[in-house]
Rosetta silent file (secondary structure, phi, psi, omega in degrees, C-alpha in Angstrom):
SEQUENCE: MYDNDLTYTEGTFVYLKVSLLKSIYIFGLKCKLALRFIGPFKIRRWVGKVSYEL
SCORE:     score description
SCORE:     0.000 S_00000001
   1 L     0.000  148.997  174.356   93.193   72.126  130.207 S_00000001
   2 L   -98.245  160.070  174.657   94.829   70.576  133.293 S_00000001
   3 L   -71.332  -20.577 -176.091   96.407   72.192  136.141 S_00000001
   4 L  -111.532   36.397  176.326   99.627   70.386  135.646 S_00000001
   5 L   -57.676  129.974 -178.612  100.092   71.173  131.924 S_00000001
   6 L  -114.935  137.238  161.115  103.810   70.951  131.072 S_00000001
   7 L  -128.893  147.746 -171.909  105.785   72.392  128.192 S_00000001
   8 L  -114.727  144.377  174.515  109.314   71.545  127.147 S_00000001
   9 L   -99.704  167.189 -179.966  111.916   73.424  125.209 S_00000001
  10 L   -68.807  137.540 -178.952  114.257   72.056  122.612 S_00000001
  11 L    97.287   -9.430  178.585  117.346   70.497  124.215 S_00000001
  12 L   -74.646  143.556  178.842  115.591   69.470  127.326 S_00000001
  13 E   -98.276  133.699 -171.293  116.137   65.828  128.388 S_00000001
  14 E  -137.745  163.416  173.377  112.961   63.787  129.302 S_00000001
  15 E  -104.272  147.008  176.364  112.112   60.185  130.143 S_00000001
  16 E   -99.436  128.748  174.398  109.541   58.153  128.161 S_00000001
  17 E   -85.075  134.762 -178.661  106.957   56.266  130.066 S_00000001
  18 L  -108.316  123.367 -179.973  106.492   52.716  128.949 S_00000001
  19 L   -63.724  152.964 -168.663  103.262   50.747  129.393 S_00000001
  20 H   -75.804  -36.800  178.739  103.763   47.567  131.411 S_00000001
  21 H   -61.481  -50.931  179.327  102.417   45.202  128.617 S_00000001
  22 H   -65.566  -33.751  174.912  104.760   46.659  126.103 S_00000001
  23 H   -62.936  -32.610 -176.904  107.778   46.578  128.446 S_00000001
  24 H   -73.485  -34.095 -178.216  107.204   42.878  129.024 S_00000001
  25 H   -77.182  -35.497 -172.838  107.153   42.195  125.250 S_00000001
  26 H   -86.247  -44.937 -167.310  110.088   44.456  124.229 S_00000001
  27 H   -99.090   -6.199  176.468  112.356   43.974  127.278 S_00000001
  28 L    63.414   34.836  172.049  111.271   40.308  128.323 S_00000001
  29 L  -114.302  164.883  179.724  110.758   41.183  131.943 S_00000001
  30 L   -75.552  162.357 -179.106  107.946   40.451  134.465 S_00000001
  31 H   -51.066  -46.604 -173.361  105.589   43.228  135.466 S_00000001
  32 H   -68.758  -28.726 -178.459  107.245   43.898  138.828 S_00000001
  33 H  -102.967   -1.370 -172.897  110.799   44.212  137.363 S_00000001
  34 L   -70.541  148.886  178.648  109.708   45.773  134.088 S_00000001
  35 L   -62.134  129.577  165.682  111.059   49.344  133.091 S_00000001
  36 L   -89.087  -38.975  171.045  108.601   52.047  133.726 S_00000001
  37 E  -125.375  151.905  175.293  110.580   54.698  132.070 S_00000001
  38 E  -130.506  151.350  179.304  113.290   54.794  129.407 S_00000001
  39 E   139.966 -160.791    9.254  115.698   57.375  128.467 S_00000001
  40 E   -77.816  148.452  171.502  116.744   60.147  128.849 S_00000001
  41 E  -112.368  152.920  177.216  115.880   61.460  125.385 S_00000001
  42 E  -101.358  138.253 -175.556  116.654   64.906  124.172 S_00000001
  43 L   -80.861  114.662  176.974  113.753   66.990  122.736 S_00000001
  44 L   -82.914  -36.149 -170.598  114.614   67.923  119.111 S_00000001
  45 E  -167.612  154.123  175.868  111.510   70.036  118.141 S_00000001
  46 E   -91.096  126.816 -175.313  107.959   70.714  119.153 S_00000001
  47 L   -99.373  -49.030 -175.957  105.625   69.075  116.666 S_00000001
  48 L  -141.705 -166.710 -178.264  101.981   69.626  117.797 S_00000001
  49 L   -57.946  -44.508  178.413   99.997   70.780  120.838 S_00000001
  50 L  -122.835   20.183 -179.682  101.082   67.783  122.851 S_00000001
  51 L  -120.556  144.674  176.670  103.687   66.201  120.797 S_00000001
  52 E  -132.684  146.296  168.896  107.388   66.406  120.675 S_00000001
  53 E   -88.771  119.022 -174.575  110.104   64.878  118.470 S_00000001
  54 L   -94.014    0.000    0.000  112.654   63.102  120.538 S_00000001
C-alpha cells in the first residue's frame, strides 16, 4: 500500500487522467496543448479494489 491511497464514495465527481499519446490520437492536439484530464465524471459504484464505474 501507498501513503496516498484514496477511496471515493458513490456520487463523488472525479477527473480522469488521459495519457498524452491517447489524447493526441483522440483529440487531435499536440502534446503541449493536449488535455491531461477529462471530466468531471460521477462515480456510480465501487467495482474492485482499485476500480470504479464512472
